[in-house]
LUMPA-722435 format. One record per residue: residue number from 1; x negated, y, z negated of N, C-alpha, C, O, CB in turn. Coordinates in steps of 0.05 Angstrom, whole numbers, always signed. Glycine has a CB too. Layout:
BEGIN
torlum  n.c1  n.c2  n.c3  ca.c1  ca.c2  ca.c3  c.c1  c.c2  c.c3  o.c1  o.c2  o.c3  cb.c1  cb.c2  cb.c3
NUM  X  Y  Z  X  Y  Z  X  Y  Z  X  Y  Z  X  Y  Z
...
//
This chain:
BEGIN
torlum  n.c1  n.c2  n.c3  ca.c1  ca.c2  ca.c3  c.c1  c.c2  c.c3  o.c1  o.c2  o.c3  cb.c1  cb.c2  cb.c3
1  -803  +308  +549  -820  +310  +525  -829  +282  +518  -815  +262  +522  -804  +324  +499
2  -853  +281  +507  -864  +256  +497  -862  +256  +467  -870  +275  +454  -893  +252  +506
3  -851  +235  +454  -849  +233  +426  -868  +212  +416  -876  +195  +431  -820  +226  +419
4  -875  +212  +391  -893  +193  +379  -877  +177  +359  -859  +187  +346  -917  +206  +366
5  -885  +152  +356  -873  +134  +336  -881  +145  +308  -900  +161  +306  -883  +105  +339
6  -868  +136  +287  -877  +146  +261  -905  +140  +253  -916  +152  +235  -860  +135  +240
7  -917  +120  +266  -944  +110  +260  -964  +128  +275  -988  +124  +272  -948  +78  +269
8  -956  +146  +291  -975  +163  +308  -994  +176  +289  -986  +183  +266  -959  +185  +327
9  -1020  +181  +299  -1027  +180  +327  -1036  +153  +337  -1046  +150  +359  -1048  +200  +333
10  -1032  +132  +320  -1043  +107  +327  -1028  +93  +349  -1040  +79  +366  -1045  +89  +304
11  -1001  +96  +350  -986  +85  +370  -969  +107  +383  -958  +124  +368  -968  +62  +359
12  -968  +109  +408  -952  +130  +421  -940  +119  +447  -954  +106  +462  -970  +156  +428
13  -914  +124  +451  -902  +116  +476  -879  +133  +483  -873  +152  +470  -894  +87  +476
14  -867  +126  +506  -845  +143  +516  -821  +144  +499  -816  +124  +485  -838  +135  +542
15  -804  +166  +501  -783  +167  +483  -759  +150  +488  -743  +146  +470  -775  +193  +482
16  -756  +139  +513  -734  +121  +519  -738  +96  +504  -759  +84  +507  -732  +116  +548
17  -718  +87  +486  -722  +63  +472  -718  +38  +489  -696  +29  +494  -704  +63  +449
18  -742  +26  +497  -741  +3  +511  -748  -22  +491  -769  -22  +479  -761  +4  +535
19  -731  -42  +489  -737  -63  +469  -761  -80  +475  -772  -92  +457  -714  -80  +466
20  -770  -82  +501  -792  -99  +506  -801  -91  +535  -785  -83  +552  -784  -129  +504
21  -828  -94  +540  -839  -89  +565  -840  -114  +583  -848  -113  +606  -866  -78  +563
22  -831  -137  +572  -833  -161  +587  -810  -160  +609  -788  -151  +603  -830  -186  +567
23  -816  -170  +632  -795  -173  +653  -775  -194  +646  -784  -214  +634  -806  -179  +680
24  -748  -191  +652  -729  -210  +645  -736  -235  +659  -746  -235  +682  -702  -201  +652
25  -731  -258  +645  -737  -285  +657  -712  -296  +667  -692  -298  +653  -749  -306  +636
26  -712  -303  +694  -689  -314  +706  -680  -341  +695  -698  -358  +689  -693  -315  +735
27  -655  -346  +692  -646  -372  +682  -654  -395  +701  -652  -392  +725  -616  -372  +678
28  -663  -418  +691  -670  -441  +707  -648  -459  +713  -632  -463  +695  -691  -456  +696
29  -645  -469  +736  -626  -487  +745  -640  -511  +757  -664  -510  +763  -607  -473  +764
30  -625  -533  +760  -637  -556  +771  -647  -552  +799  -667  -562  +808  -617  -578  +772
31  -632  -534  +814  -640  -529  +842  -664  -512  +843  -680  -514  +862  -620  -516  +857
32  -667  -493  +823  -691  -474  +825  -714  -490  +816  -737  -485  +825  -687  -448  +807
33  -711  -510  +797  -733  -525  +787  -744  -543  +810  -768  -550  +810  -723  -543  +762
34  -728  -549  +829  -737  -567  +850  -746  -552  +874  -750  -564  +895  -715  -586  +859
35  -749  -526  +872  -757  -511  +895  -785  -498  +890  -785  -475  +882  -736  -489  +901
36  -806  -511  +895  -834  -500  +890  -839  -474  +905  -855  -458  +895  -855  -521  +899
37  -827  -469  +927  -832  -445  +942  -821  -421  +926  -834  -400  +925  -820  -446  +970
38  -798  -425  +914  -786  -403  +898  -802  -400  +872  -805  -378  +863  -756  -408  +891
39  -812  -422  +860  -827  -421  +836  -853  -405  +840  -863  -392  +822  -833  -449  +826
40  -864  -407  +864  -890  -394  +870  -886  -364  +872  -904  -348  +868  -902  -404  +898
41  -861  -356  +877  -857  -327  +882  -847  -314  +856  -827  -300  +856  -835  -321  +907
42  -862  -319  +833  -855  -307  +808  -859  -275  +810  -876  -265  +824  -873  -319  +786
43  -842  -261  +794  -846  -233  +792  -872  -226  +778  -882  -242  +762  -824  -219  +778
44  -883  -203  +784  -907  -194  +771  -902  -192  +742  -881  -182  +734  -916  -168  +782
45  -922  -202  +725  -919  -202  +697  -926  -174  +686  -948  -164  +691  -936  -223  +685
46  -909  -162  +672  -913  -135  +660  -911  -137  +631  -898  -155  +620  -892  -115  +670
47  -925  -119  +616  -938  -94  +628  -967  -101  +638  -979  -121  +631  -939  -69  +605
48  -977  -82  +654  -1005  -82  +662  -1022  -69  +638  -1012  -50  +626  -1009  -65  +690
49  -1044  -79  +632  -1059  -69  +610  -1086  -56  +620  -1102  -68  +633  -1064  -92  +590
50  -1088  -30  +611  -1113  -14  +620  -1129  -10  +595  -1119  +2  +576  -1105  +14  +634
51  -1153  -18  +594  -1171  -17  +571  -1193  +2  +575  -1208  +0  +595  -1181  -44  +564
52  -1196  +22  +557  -1222  +36  +553  -1243  +15  +547  -1235  -7  +539  -1220  +57  +529
53  -1268  +20  +551  -1288  -1  +543  -1304  +9  +520  -1305  -6  +500  -1307  -8  +567
54  -1317  +32  +520  -1336  +38  +498  -1321  +46  +473  -1305  +64  +473  -1354  +61  +506
55  -1328  +33  +453  -1315  +36  +426  -1287  +28  +425  -1272  +34  +407  -1317  +63  +416
56  -1278  +13  +447  -1252  -1  +446  -1255  -28  +449  -1242  -44  +435  -1235  +9  +466
57  -1271  -37  +468  -1281  -66  +473  -1308  -71  +464  -1314  -91  +451  -1280  -73  +502
58  -1326  -52  +470  -1354  -56  +467  -1365  -33  +450  -1356  -11  +453  -1368  -57  +493
59  -1384  -39  +433  -1395  -19  +416  -1413  +0  +431  -1430  -9  +446  -1411  -31  +394
60  -1409  +25  +428  -1425  +47  +443  -1450  +52  +430  -1451  +59  +406  -1409  +74  +446
61  -1472  +48  +445  -1499  +54  +434  -1506  +84  +431  -1527  +90  +420  -1519  +42  +451
62  -1489  +101  +441  -1496  +129  +442  -1500  +142  +414  -1517  +160  +412  -1475  +143  +456
63  -1485  +134  +394  -1486  +148  +368  -1510  +140  +351  -1519  +155  +335  -1461  +143  +353
64  -1519  +116  +353  -1540  +107  +335  -1564  +96  +351  -1587  +105  +345  -1530  +85  +316
65  -1561  +78  +370  -1583  +65  +382  -1599  +84  +400  -1624  +83  +400  -1574  +41  +397
66  -1585  +102  +416  -1599  +120  +434  -1614  +141  +418  -1637  +146  +424  -1579  +132  +453
67  -1601  +154  +398  -1619  +172  +382  -1642  +159  +371  -1664  +171  +372  -1605  +185  +359
68  -1640  +135  +360  -1663  +121  +348  -1684  +114  +371  -1708  +114  +365  -1654  +95  +334
69  -1676  +110  +395  -1694  +103  +415  -1712  +129  +420  -1736  +127  +424  -1677  +94  +441
70  -1699  +152  +420  -1715  +178  +424  -1726  +189  +398  -1738  +210  +398  -1696  +200  +437
71  -1723  +174  +376  -1734  +182  +350  -1722  +210  +342  -1736  +228  +334  -1765  +182  +352
72  -1696  +212  +346  -1682  +236  +339  -1656  +230  +322  -1646  +207  +323  -1674  +252  +365
73  -1647  +248  +309  -1620  +245  +297  -1600  +250  +319  -1607  +260  +340  -1616  +266  +273
74  -1575  +243  +314  -1554  +247  +334  -1552  +276  +340  -1549  +284  +363  -1528  +235  +325
75  -1553  +292  +319  -1550  +322  +323  -1572  +333  +340  -1567  +350  +357  -1550  +337  +297
76  -1597  +324  +335  -1620  +332  +351  -1617  +324  +380  -1624  +339  +398  -1645  +321  +341
77  -1606  +300  +385  -1603  +290  +413  -1583  +309  +427  -1588  +317  +450  -1592  +260  +413
78  -1560  +316  +414  -1539  +333  +426  -1551  +360  +432  -1545  +372  +452  -1514  +335  +407
79  -1568  +369  +415  -1580  +396  +419  -1600  +398  +441  -1604  +419  +454  -1593  +406  +395
80  -1613  +375  +446  -1636  +375  +467  -1629  +364  +493  -1644  +368  +513  -1659  +359  +456
81  -1606  +349  +496  -1599  +338  +522  -1586  +359  +539  -1573  +377  +528  -1581  +313  +519
82  -1588  +356  +565  -1574  +374  +583  -1544  +367  +582  -1537  +343  +582  -1585  +372  +613
83  -1525  +388  +580  -1498  +380  +574  -1481  +367  +595  -1461  +354  +589  -1484  +404  +566
84  -1489  +369  +620  -1472  +357  +641  -1483  +334  +657  -1470  +321  +673  -1465  +378  +661
85  -1509  +328  +651  -1522  +305  +667  -1509  +280  +664  -1506  +265  +683  -1550  +300  +659
86  -1499  +272  +638  -1488  +246  +635  -1461  +244  +647  -1454  +224  +660  -1487  +239  +605
87  -1444  +265  +645  -1419  +264  +659  -1421  +264  +689  -1404  +253  +703  -1402  +286  +651
88  -1442  +276  +698  -1448  +274  +728  -1455  +246  +736  -1447  +236  +757  -1471  +293  +737
89  -1471  +232  +719  -1479  +204  +722  -1454  +186  +721  -1450  +168  +738  -1500  +196  +700
90  -1438  +192  +702  -1413  +176  +701  -1394  +178  +724  -1380  +159  +731  -1398  +185  +678
91  -1394  +202  +738  -1377  +205  +761  -1391  +197  +786  -1379  +201  +808  -1368  +233  +764
92  -1416  +186  +784  -1429  +178  +808  -1440  +201  +826  -1445  +197  +849  -1411  +161  +824
93  -1443  +225  +813  -1453  +248  +828  -1483  +246  +830  -1495  +256  +850  -1445  +274  +814
94  -1496  +234  +810  -1525  +232  +812  -1533  +203  +805  -1517  +189  +792  -1539  +251  +792
95  -1554  +194  +814  -1565  +168  +806  -1582  +167  +781  -1586  +188  +769  -1580  +157  +828
96  -1592  +144  +774  -1607  +141  +749  -1633  +156  +749  -1642  +167  +728  -1612  +112  +743
97  -1645  +158  +773  -1671  +173  +774  -1665  +203  +771  -1681  +217  +759  -1687  +168  +801
98  -1644  +213  +781  -1639  +242  +778  -1630  +247  +749  -1636  +268  +738  -1616  +252  +797
99  -1616  +227  +736  -1609  +230  +709  -1635  +233  +692  -1636  +250  +674  -1591  +205  +700
100  -1655  +217  +698  -1679  +218  +682  -1692  +244  +684  -1705  +253  +665  -1696  +198  +688
101  -1690  +256  +708  -1704  +283  +712  -1689  +306  +697  -1701  +325  +688  -1707  +291  +743
102  -1663  +304  +694  -1648  +326  +681  -1633  +317  +654  -1615  +331  +645  -1627  +337  +701
103  -1641  +296  +643  -1628  +287  +618  -1632  +307  +596  -1614  +314  +581  -1637  +260  +610
104  -1657  +317  +594  -1665  +337  +572  -1664  +364  +583  -1670  +367  +607  -1693  +331  +560
105  -1657  +384  +566  -1659  +412  +576  -1687  +419  +584  -1690  +434  +604  -1649  +431  +554
106  -1707  +410  +571  -1734  +420  +577  -1748  +403  +599  -1771  +408  +606  -1751  +419  +552
107  -1732  +383  +610  -1742  +368  +633  -1763  +346  +624  -1776  +334  +642  -1753  +388  +653
108  -1766  +342  +600  -1787  +321  +592  -1781  +293  +604  -1758  +287  +611  -1787  +318  +559
109  -1802  +278  +607  -1798  +252  +618  -1794  +232  +595  -1800  +238  +572  -1821  +244  +636
110  -1784  +209  +603  -1780  +188  +582  -1779  +160  +596  -1778  +158  +620  -1753  +195  +566
111  -1780  +140  +581  -1780  +113  +591  -1751  +104  +598  -1736  +94  +581  -1795  +93  +570
112  -1743  +108  +623  -1716  +103  +632  -1711  +72  +629  -1689  +65  +620  -1710  +113  +662
113  -1728  +55  +636  -1724  +26  +633  -1722  +18  +605  -1705  +2  +597  -1747  +10  +646
114  -1738  +30  +589  -1737  +26  +560  -1709  +32  +548  -1698  +18  +532  -1758  +43  +546
115  -1698  +57  +558  -1672  +65  +548  -1652  +44  +556  -1636  +35  +539  -1663  +92  +559
116  -1652  +35  +581  -1632  +14  +589  -1635  -11  +573  -1615  -23  +565  -1636  +8  +619
117  -1659  -19  +568  -1663  -43  +552  -1652  -39  +522  -1642  -58  +510  -1693  -49  +552
118  -1656  -15  +512  -1644  -8  +485  -1614  -11  +486  -1602  -22  +468  -1652  +21  +476
119  -1603  -1  +507  -1572  -1  +509  -1563  -30  +513  -1543  -38  +501  -1561  +17  +534
120  -1576  -46  +527  -1568  -73  +532  -1568  -88  +505  -1549  -102  +498  -1587  -86  +554
121  -1590  -86  +489  -1591  -98  +463  -1567  -90  +446  -1557  -106  +431  -1617  -90  +450
122  -1559  -66  +449  -1537  -57  +430  -1508  -64  +440  -1489  -63  +425  -1539  -24  +425
123  -1505  -71  +465  -1478  -77  +474  -1470  -102  +460  -1484  -122  +460  -1476  -79  +506
124  -1447  -101  +448  -1433  -125  +437  -1403  -119  +433  -1395  -97  +428  -1447  -132  +409
125  -1388  -140  +434  -1359  -138  +432  -1353  -127  +404  -1367  -135  +385  -1344  -166  +437
126  -1334  -109  +401  -1323  -103  +376  -1310  -125  +362  -1295  -141  +375  -1304  -82  +381
127  -1313  -128  +337  -1301  -152  +322  -1274  -158  +329  -1257  -140  +325  -1301  -149  +293
128  -1267  -181  +340  -1240  -190  +343  -1227  -183  +369  -1205  -193  +375  -1224  -179  +322
129  -1240  -167  +387  -1226  -158  +411  -1230  -180  +432  -1212  -182  +449  -1237  -131  +421
130  -1251  -196  +433  -1253  -218  +453  -1232  -238  +450  -1222  -249  +470  -1278  -231  +453
131  -1225  -243  +424  -1204  -262  +420  -1177  -252  +431  -1161  -268  +442  -1202  -268  +390
132  -1171  -224  +429  -1148  -214  +441  -1149  -216  +470  -1129  -225  +483  -1143  -187  +433
133  -1172  -208  +482  -1173  -210  +512  -1168  -239  +522  -1154  -243  +542  -1201  -202  +521
134  -1180  -257  +507  -1176  -286  +514  -1146  -293  +514  -1136  -305  +533  -1191  -306  +494
135  -1132  -286  +492  -1105  -291  +490  -1088  -278  +512  -1069  -290  +522  -1096  -283  +463
136  -1094  -254  +518  -1078  -241  +539  -1082  -254  +566  -1064  -257  +583  -1085  -212  +541
137  -1109  -263  +570  -1115  -274  +596  -1100  -301  +598  -1091  -308  +620  -1145  -278  +600
138  -1098  -317  +576  -1085  -342  +577  -1054  -338  +581  -1041  -356  +591  -1090  -358  +551
139  -1044  -316  +573  -1016  -310  +577  -1011  -295  +604  -989  -284  +609  -1004  -292  +553
140  -1032  -294  +622  -1031  -285  +648  -1024  -256  +652  -1011  -248  +671  -1013  -301  +662
141  -1031  -240  +632  -1029  -211  +634  -1052  -199  +655  -1075  -207  +655  -1032  -199  +604
142  -1043  -181  +670  -1062  -166  +687  -1075  -145  +671  -1062  -129  +657  -1048  -153  +712
143  -1102  -146  +672  -1120  -127  +656  -1140  -114  +672  -1153  -128  +688  -1133  -141  +633
144  -1144  -88  +668  -1165  -71  +683  -1181  -54  +662  -1170  -46  +642  -1151  -52  +706
145  -1205  -51  +668  -1222  -31  +654  -1213  -2  +665  -1208  +2  +689  -1254  -37  +660
146  -1210  +15  +647  -1205  +43  +654  -1224  +61  +638  -1217  +70  +616  -1174  +50  +648
147  -1248  +65  +648  -1269  +74  +633  -1286  +97  +645  -1289  +98  +669  -1286  +52  +627
148  -1296  +115  +628  -1317  +134  +636  -1344  +121  +632  -1355  +120  +610  -1314  +161  +619
149  -1355  +110  +654  -1381  +99  +651  -1396  +100  +678  -1383  +99  +699  -1380  +71  +640
150  -1421  +102  +677  -1439  +101  +702  -1440  +73  +713  -1427  +55  +705  -1468  +112  +695
151  -1459  +72  +733  -1463  +46  +747  -1475  +27  +727  -1475  +3  +732  -1482  +49  +771
152  -1484  +36  +704  -1494  +18  +683  -1473  +1  +671  -1478  -16  +654  -1506  +34  +662
153  -1447  +5  +680  -1428  -16  +670  -1436  -43  +679  -1427  -63  +667  -1399  -10  +680
154  -1452  -46  +699  -1462  -72  +709  -1479  -85  +686  -1478  -110  +683  -1479  -67  +737
155  -1494  -70  +671  -1509  -80  +648  -1493  -91  +627  -1501  -111  +614  -1524  -59  +637
156  -1468  -79  +622  -1449  -90  +604  -1438  -116  +614  -1436  -136  +599  -1426  -71  +599
157  -1431  -117  +641  -1421  -140  +652  -1440  -164  +652  -1433  -186  +646  -1412  -135  +679
158  -1466  -157  +659  -1486  -178  +658  -1488  -192  +631  -1492  -216  +628  -1514  -166  +667
159  -1486  -175  +609  -1489  -187  +583  -1464  -199  +571  -1465  -221  +559  -1500  -167  +564
160  -1442  -186  +574  -1417  -194  +560  -1397  -208  +578  -1379  -221  +568  -1404  -169  +548
161  -1400  -206  +603  -1381  -219  +623  -1353  -210  +618  -1336  -228  +614  -1382  -250  +623
162  -1348  -185  +617  -1320  -176  +614  -1302  -184  +636  -1278  -187  +632  -1320  -147  +612
163  -1313  -189  +659  -1298  -196  +681  -1285  -225  +678  -1269  -233  +695  -1315  -194  +706
164  -1292  -240  +657  -1277  -264  +650  -1247  -257  +645  -1229  -272  +650  -1289  -278  +625
165  -1244  -232  +635  -1218  -225  +623  -1203  -202  +641  -1179  -203  +645  -1222  -214  +594
166  -1219  -183  +651  -1208  -161  +665  -1224  -152  +689  -1247  -161  +692  -1204  -138  +646
167  -1214  -136  +706  -1227  -126  +730  -1239  -98  +723  -1226  -82  +709  -1208  -124  +755
168  -1261  -92  +732  -1273  -65  +730  -1263  -47  +750  -1278  -34  +764  -1303  -65  +733
169  -1236  -46  +753  -1223  -32  +774  -1226  -1  +773  -1231  +11  +793  -1195  -40  +773
170  -1223  +11  +750  -1222  +38  +746  -1246  +49  +729  -1242  +55  +706  -1197  +45  +733
171  -1270  +50  +741  -1294  +59  +727  -1300  +85  +740  -1299  +88  +765  -1317  +39  +729
172  -1307  +105  +725  -1309  +133  +734  -1331  +135  +756  -1329  +151  +774  -1316  +152  +710
173  -1352  +119  +754  -1373  +120  +774  -1364  +111  +801  -1377  +117  +821  -1396  +103  +766
174  -1341  +95  +803  -1331  +85  +828  -1308  +103  +838  -1303  +104  +862  -1322  +57  +824
175  -1295  +117  +820  -1273  +133  +828  -1278  +163  +830  -1262  +178  +842  -1251  +128  +810
176  -1301  +171  +819  -1307  +200  +819  -1291  +217  +801  -1292  +241  +803  -1305  +210  +846
177  -1275  +204  +784  -1257  +217  +764  -1263  +208  +736  -1272  +186  +731  -1228  +211  +771
178  -1259  +226  +715  -1263  +218  +689  -1237  +223  +672  -1221  +241  +679  -1288  +233  +677
179  -1234  +208  +651  -1214  +215  +631  -1222  +241  +616  -1246  +245  +611  -1211  +191  +612
180  -1205  +257  +609  -1175  +256  +610  -1161  +270  +633  -1139  +279  +631  -1164  +267  +585
181  -1176  +271  +657  -1164  +283  +680  -1139  +268  +688  -1140  +243  +692  -1183  +284  +703
182  -1115  +280  +690  -1091  +266  +698  -1093  +254  +724  -1081  +233  +729  -1068  +285  +699
183  -1110  +264  +743  -1114  +253  +769  -1125  +225  +768  -1119  +209  +785  -1132  +269  +784
184  -1142  +220  +746  -1154  +191  +745  -1131  +171  +738  -1130  +149  +749  -1177  +189  +722
185  -1112  +180  +721  -1089  +163  +713  -1071  +158  +737  -1062  +136  +742  -1074  +177  +690
186  -1065  +181  +750  -1047  +178  +773  -1059  +162  +796  -1045  +149  +811  -1040  +207  +784
187  -1085  +163  +799  -1098  +146  +819  -1094  +116  +812  -1090  +99  +828  -1128  +153  +822
188  -1097  +111  +786  -1092  +82  +778  -1064  +73  +782  -1059  +51  +792  -1099  +78  +748
189  -1045  +91  +775  -1016  +84  +780  -1011  +78  +810  -997  +59  +817  -999  +108  +771
190  -1022  +95  +827  -1018  +91  +855  -1033  +66  +864  -1022  +51  +881  -1028  +115  +871
191  -1056  +60  +855  -1071  +35  +862  -1056  +10  +855  -1053  -9  +870  -1100  +35  +848
192  -1045  +11  +830  -1031  -12  +819  -1003  -15  +830  -992  -37  +829  -1029  -10  +790
193  -992  +7  +842  -966  +6  +853  -946  -5  +833  -932  -25  +838  -965  -11  +877
194  -944  +8  +809  -928  +1  +787  -918  +25  +773  -931  +45  +771  -943  -16  +769
195  -893  +23  +762  -883  +44  +746  -901  +51  +722  -909  +32  +707  -855  +38  +737
196  -908  +76  +718  -927  +83  +697  -917  +72  +669  -934  +66  +652  -931  +112  +696
197  -891  +70  +665  -879  +60  +640  -885  +31  +634  -882  +21  +612  -850  +63  +640
198  -895  +17  +658  -902  -11  +654  -933  -14  +652  -943  -36  +656  -891  -28  +678
199  -946  +6  +645  -974  +5  +639  -979  +13  +611  -968  +33  +601  -989  +23  +658
200  -995  -3  +596  -1003  +3  +570  -1032  +10  +571  -1048  -6  +582  -998  -20  +550
201  -1041  +34  +561  -1067  +44  +562  -1077  +45  +533  -1065  +57  +516  -1068  +70  +576
202  -1102  +32  +528  -1112  +29  +502  -1139  +44  +502  -1157  +38  +519  -1114  +0  +494
203  -1142  +63  +482  -1168  +79  +482  -1172  +87  +453  -1152  +89  +438  -1168  +105  +501
204  -1195  +92  +446  -1200  +100  +417  -1197  +131  +414  -1196  +140  +391  -1229  +91  +408
205  -1197  +145  +435  -1195  +174  +435  -1166  +185  +440  -1154  +179  +460  -1213  +184  +456
206  -1155  +201  +421  -1128  +210  +425  -1126  +228  +449  -1105  +228  +462  -1118  +224  +400
207  -1146  +243  +457  -1143  +261  +479  -1138  +245  +505  -1123  +253  +523  -1167  +278  +482
208  -1150  +222  +505  -1145  +204  +529  -1117  +191  +528  -1104  +187  +549  -1168  +181  +530
209  -1108  +185  +505  -1081  +175  +501  -1060  +195  +510  -1040  +189  +523  -1077  +168  +471
210  -1065  +220  +501  -1045  +241  +508  -1044  +245  +538  -1023  +251  +550  -1052  +267  +494
211  -1067  +242  +552  -1067  +245  +582  -1052  +222  +595  -1039  +226  +615  -1096  +246  +594
212  -1052  +198  +583  -1038  +175  +593  -1008  +181  +589  -992  +175  +607  -1048  +148  +577
213  -1001  +192  +566  -973  +197  +561  -962  +218  +580  -939  +217  +588  -969  +205  +532
214  -979  +237  +586  -970  +257  +604  -960  +249  +631  -944  +262  +644  -990  +275  +607
215  -972  +227  +641  -964  +216  +666  -944  +194  +664  -938  +182  +684  -987  +206  +681
216  -934  +187  +639  -913  +168  +636  -922  +141  +627  -906  +122  +624  -898  +166  +661
217  -947  +138  +624  -958  +110  +613  -951  +107  +582  -944  +126  +569  -993  +108  +617
218  -952  +83  +573  -951  +76  +545  -980  +79  +534  -999  +72  +548  -940  +46  +541
219  -984  +90  +511  -1009  +94  +499  -1013  +82  +473  -996  +85  +455  -1015  +120  +498
220  -1036  +68  +469  -1043  +58  +442  -1070  +68  +434  -1089  +66  +450  -1043  +27  +441
221  -1074  +80  +411  -1099  +88  +403  -1112  +64  +387  -1101  +53  +369  -1097  +114  +386
222  -1136  +57  +395  -1150  +35  +384  -1164  +43  +358  -1179  +62  +357  -1170  +24  +403
223  -1157  +26  +336  -1170  +29  +310  -1188  +6  +304  -1212  +9  +299  -1149  +31  +288
224  -1176  -18  +306  -1192  -44  +302  -1175  -66  +315  -1152  -61  +322  -1198  -51  +271
225  -1185  -88  +317  -1174  -110  +333  -1147  -119  +320  -1127  -122  +333  -1195  -135  +334
226  -1147  -122  +292  -1123  -130  +280  -1100  -112  +284  -1077  -121  +288  -1127  -134  +253
227  -1105  -84  +283  -1085  -64  +287  -1076  -66  +316  -1052  -63  +321  -1096  -35  +280
228  -1093  -70  +336  -1086  -71  +365  -1068  -94  +368  -1048  -93  +383  -1112  -74  +383
229  -1075  -117  +355  -1057  -141  +360  -1028  -136  +349  -1009  -144  +362  -1069  -168  +345
230  -1026  -122  +326  -999  -116  +316  -985  -95  +335  -961  -97  +340  -1000  -106  +286
231  -1001  -75  +345  -988  -55  +362  -978  -67  +389  -958  -60  +399  -1007  -32  +367
232  -994  -85  +399  -987  -98  +424  -961  -116  +420  -943  -116  +436  -1011  -115  +434
233  -962  -130  +399  -938  -147  +392  -912  -131  +388  -890  -139  +395  -943  -164  +366
234  -917  -107  +376  -893  -89  +371  -882  -79  +397  -859  -72  +399  -901  -66  +352
235  -898  -78  +417  -888  -70  +445  -879  -94  +462  -874  -91  +486  -911  -55  +460
236  -876  -117  +451  -867  -141  +462  -886  -155  +479  -877  -170  +496  -844  -136  +477
237  -911  -150  +477  -933  -165  +491  -934  -193  +477  -934  -196  +453  -961  -149  +489
238  -937  -214  +494  -938  -240  +483  -967  -245  +473  -986  -250  +489  -928  -260  +504
239  -970  -245  +447  -998  -248  +436  -995  -262  +410  -994  -249  +389  -1013  -219  +432
240  -993  -290  +411  -992  -305  +385  -1016  -300  +370  -1038  -297  +381  -990  -334  +389
241  -1014  -300  +343  -1036  -292  +327  -1058  -312  +328  -1054  -335  +319  -1028  -287  +300
242  -1081  -304  +338  -1106  -319  +337  -1106  -346  +349  -1121  -364  +342  -1115  -322  +309
243  -1088  -350  +369  -1088  -377  +381  -1112  -383  +397  -1117  -406  +403  -1065  -380  +398
244  -1128  -363  +404  -1153  -366  +420  -1178  -365  +403  -1200  -364  +414  -1154  -344  +442
245  -1176  -366  +376  -1199  -361  +358  -1218  -382  +365  -1211  -405  +364  -1191  -362  +328
246  -1242  -375  +371  -1264  -393  +377  -1266  -401  +407  -1287  -410  +416  -1262  -417  +360
247  -1244  -397  +422  -1246  -406  +449  -1262  -386  +465  -1274  -393  +485  -1218  -411  +461
248  -1262  -359  +457  -1274  -339  +473  -1304  -344  +475  -1317  -333  +493  -1267  -312  +462
249  -1315  -359  +456  -1344  -363  +456  -1352  -386  +475  -1376  -391  +479  -1354  -368  +427
250  -1333  -400  +485  -1339  -423  +502  -1342  -413  +531  -1325  -401  +543  -1315  -445  +499
251  -1365  -419  +541  -1374  -410  +568  -1365  -430  +589  -1370  -427  +613  -1404  -406  +571
//
């Protein structure tokens, strides 16, 4: 059974009470300090952090900018778009030209390059999260994107350079799987070769958190950067408050 902390649904993790996810640090001795070969063979730093991207790290243009591009309300967009074309695009089953042909139920054409330009203009870090990524990177945490997104993730990368902090390892267009499919999470665990309890998964959608919990991962529901900082610290992640403030903007 999976239990939730009293603060759920914002923080959820496994029922076994583990005081910290940090690996134990071996005691240093004069002989070990003098052995560079041993020092180089440090154990893998845990936990591994898996981040959703849209509306966790980066603002999603789908709810406001894309309807405005089509001169529709969000409700009108949902009613007029073909229901499976975007998820097929996210899984890499169709390319962007096929997406353009079947995006709308009535098959109407639209300016595909204009849509992409609209989305690029809208992409920006959610307030405070780049500082957290910078701090985690400086503390040598292993981080990966774990996202439902099409090949257009490269547009996000080109603008925001997320790869400064994490790897685009688990993107649905590359794996052919989408959250909340448990197979997607199990594929990640297998690829990382790590105990699932040593993975912290962060996402804004609780359905995706529940899927992570079902395979034994630790789950955090993203609300805002300050809450995420506190939640990570509560799990023992080394994240001093705001030590990287301002540094994230230095290229």
